[in-house]
C-alpha positions in Angstrom: 0.0 0.0 0.0 1.4 3.4 -1.0 2.2 5.7 2.0 0.2 8.9 1.7 2.4 12.0 1.8 2.1 15.7 1.4 3.8 17.2 -1.7 4.4 20.7 -2.7 4.7 21.3 -6.5 6.6 24.4 -7.6 5.4 25.4 -11.1 2.1 23.5 -10.5 0.3 25.2 -13.4 3.0 24.6 -16.0 3.4 21.9 -18.8 4.8 19.3 -16.4 3.5 20.6 -13.1 -0.2 20.2 -13.9 0.3 16.6 -14.8 2.4 16.0 -11.6 -0.5 17.5 -9.5 -3.1 15.4 -11.3 -1.1 12.1 -10.9 -0.3 12.7 -7.2 -3.9 13.6 -6.3 -5.0 10.5 -8.3 -2.9 8.4 -5.9 -4.6 10.0 -2.9 -1.7 12.2 -1.8 -2.1 15.7 -0.4 -0.8 18.3 -2.9 0.1 22.0 -2.4 0.0 23.6 -5.8 2.6 26.5 -5.7 2.4 29.1 -8.4 2.1 32.9 -8.6 -1.6 32.6 -9.3 -1.9 30.8 -6.0 0.0 33.5 -4.1 3.3 31.6 -4.0 6.4 33.1 -5.7 9.5 31.0 -5.6 11.7 33.9 -6.8 10.7 36.4 -4.1 9.8 33.8 -1.5 6.4 35.2 -1.0 4.0 32.6 0.4 6.5 29.8 0.7 6.7 29.5 4.4 2.9 29.0 4.6 2.7 26.7 1.6 5.4 24.3 2.9 4.0 23.7 6.3 3.6 19.9 6.8 5.1 19.1 3.4 7.2 16.0 3.0 8.6 16.5 -0.4 9.1 19.5 -2.8 8.9 18.8 -6.5 10.4 21.7 -8.4 9.3 22.0 -12.0 9.0 25.8 -12.0 10.5 27.6 -15.0 10.8 30.9 -16.7 9.5 31.7 -20.2 12.6 33.8 -20.9 15.5 32.1 -22.9 17.8 34.9 -21.7 20.7 33.3 -19.8 21.0 36.0 -17.1 17.3 36.3 -16.5 16.9 32.5 -16.3 19.9 32.1 -14.1 18.5 34.7 -11.6 15.2 32.9 -11.6 16.6 29.4 -11.0 19.2 30.4 -8.4 16.6 32.5 -6.4 14.1 29.7 -6.6 16.6 27.1 -5.4 17.8 29.2 -2.5 14.2 30.1 -1.3 12.9 26.5 -1.6 15.9 25.2 0.4 15.6 27.9 3.1 11.8 27.7 3.5 11.8 23.9 3.1 14.4 23.4 5.8 12.5 25.7 8.2 9.3 23.8 7.5 10.8 20.4 8.0 10.6 19.2 4.4 12.4 15.9 4.0 13.9 16.4 0.5 13.5 18.0 -2.9 13.1 16.6 -6.5 14.2 18.9 -9.4 13.6 18.4 -13.1 16.4 19.4 -15.5 17.6 18.8 -19.1 19.6 16.0 -20.7 22.9 16.8 -22.2 23.5 20.3 -20.7 26.9 19.6 -19.2 28.8 21.4 -22.0 26.3 24.2 -22.4 27.9 27.7 -22.7 24.9 30.0 -23.1 21.2 30.5 -23.0 18.6 28.6 -21.0 20.5 25.3 -20.9 23.5 27.0 -19.3 21.1 28.6 -16.7 19.7 25.1 -16.0 23.2 23.8 -15.3 23.7 26.6 -12.7 20.3 25.6 -11.3 21.4 22.1 -10.8 24.5 23.3 -8.9 22.4 25.6 -6.8 19.9 22.9 -5.9 22.6 20.4 -5.0 24.4 23.0 -2.8 21.4 23.6 -0.4 20.7 21.9 2.9 17.9 19.6 1.8 18.8 16.3 0.1 18.1 16.7 -3.7 17.5 14.3 -6.5 17.6 15.5 -10.1 15.7 14.0 -13.1 17.0 15.1 -16.5 14.5 15.0 -19.3 14.7 15.3 -23.1 13.0 18.2 -24.9 9.3 18.1 -24.5 6.9 17.3 -27.4 5.0 20.4 -26.5 8.0 22.6 -27.4 8.0 21.7 -31.1 5.1 23.9 -32.1 6.7 26.8 -30.2 9.9 26.3 -32.1 7.8 26.3 -35.3 6.1 29.6 -34.4 9.4 31.3 -33.3 11.2 30.3 -36.5 8.5 31.2 -39.0 9.3 34.1 -41.3 6.7 34.5 -44.0 6.4 31.2 -45.8 9.6 29.7 -44.4 10.2 28.3 -40.9 13.8 28.0 -39.7 14.3 25.2 -37.2 17.5 24.6 -35.4 19.5 21.5 -36.3 18.8 19.4 -33.3 19.0 15.7 -32.5 16.8 14.9 -29.6 14.6 12.1 -28.2 11.4 14.1 -27.7 9.3 13.1 -24.7 5.7 14.0 -23.6 5.4 16.3 -20.6 3.0 13.7 -19.2 5.6 11.0 -19.4 8.1 13.2 -17.5 5.5 13.8 -14.9 4.9 10.1 -14.5 8.7 9.5 -13.9 8.8 12.4 -11.4 5.9 11.0 -9.4 7.5 7.6 -9.4 10.7 9.0 -7.9 8.9 11.4 -5.5 6.8 8.6 -4.0 9.8 6.3 -3.7 12.4 6.1 -0.9 13.8 9.4 0.4 17.4 10.0 -0.4 19.8 10.5 2.5 22.0 12.9 0.6 22.0 14.9 -2.6 22.4 13.0 -5.9 25.6 12.8 -7.8 26.0 12.4 -11.6 25.1 10.6 -13.7 21.5 11.8 -12.9 18.5 9.7 -13.9 17.2 10.5 -17.4 13.9 10.1 -19.2 13.4 10.4 -22.9 11.0 9.3 -25.6 11.4 5.9 -27.4 13.4 7.1 -30.5 15.6 9.8 -31.8 13.9 12.6 -33.7 15.0 15.9 -35.3 13.4 19.1 -34.3 12.8 20.0 -38.0 11.3 16.6 -38.7 8.9 16.9 -35.8 8.0 20.4 -36.9 7.1 19.1 -40.4 4.7 16.7 -38.8 3.1 19.6 -36.8 2.8 21.7 -39.9 1.2 18.9 -41.9 -1.3 18.2 -39.1 -2.2 21.9 -38.7 -2.4 22.4 -42.5 0.3 25.1 -42.5 1.6 26.1 -45.8 5.2 26.7 -44.7 8.6 25.4 -45.9 10.7 24.1 -43.1 14.5 24.6 -43.3 17.0 23.2 -40.8 19.7 25.7 -39.9 22.7 26.0 -37.5 22.8 29.4 -35.8 26.4 30.7 -35.8 25.5 33.0 -32.9 24.4 30.2 -30.6 27.4 28.9 -28.6 25.6 25.6 -28.1 24.5 25.1 -31.8 27.1 22.4 -32.3 26.0 20.5 -29.3 22.5 20.4 -30.5 23.5 19.3 -34.0 25.9 16.7 -32.8 23.6 14.8 -30.5 24.7 16.1 -27.1 21.0 16.3 -26.1 20.4 12.5 -26.7 19.9 10.3 -23.6 22.6 8.2 -22.2 22.7 4.4 -22.0 21.2 4.5 -18.5 18.1 6.6 -19.5 14.5 5.4 -19.2 13.0 5.4 -22.7 9.3 5.5 -22.5 6.0 7.1 -23.6 4.6 7.6 -27.1 6.7 8.6 -30.1 6.2 12.2 -31.2 4.0 11.1 -34.1 1.8 9.0 -31.8 1.6 11.8 -29.3 0.7 14.4 -32.0 -2.0 12.2 -33.4 -3.6 12.1 -29.9 -3.7 15.9 -29.6 -6.2 16.4 -32.5 
């Protein structure tokens, strides 16, 4: 029989967070949904002390919409510090954080900020486990929108193993409801990815076809992106120890109609 616990989910209304909340509540657990709309701000710390009272485990899937490295770094480091401080004061047992596969060599942008986030999370007083995930299926349409200029969409050359946000949430819940760690995790961190390698441009073509978009998709390497080579060369692909699960991107997309 599963032990009923109390969880706090940071970023509870986001792509992964809403699935985490639904899955935990479906198992009968108590869940505190932490988001700005609920009066809890992980960056300023507002509302954290009250939200974390009686909580056993924090699941941190909070994110920032900004791809700017400095802005994202400030967001993640502030959130990690506040969650640790408030969590320790409230008697939280440990914290689970979601991150990104293949960011070790990142030199700029959001991925570099997530690498700093991992370091900040592991440096705090609470024991921490980190789950690294591949790029979410849900991001493909955003890449398509961002890259569209007239009748052409420019997509970054990226080898990845796209995974559904729901699948990542299932993996997080499995870890969160398992045994508590006695100390913070060390690399290699657990990874979760979809069942097969995809290209971002190829996935975007499937989205365009399903949406009936009359757009030509071109795969490009941005010379101004310090991580473009990593994306193109497969650095974002999962390691041999990764859990490969969930639907393929094509299967997932068919289910979103």
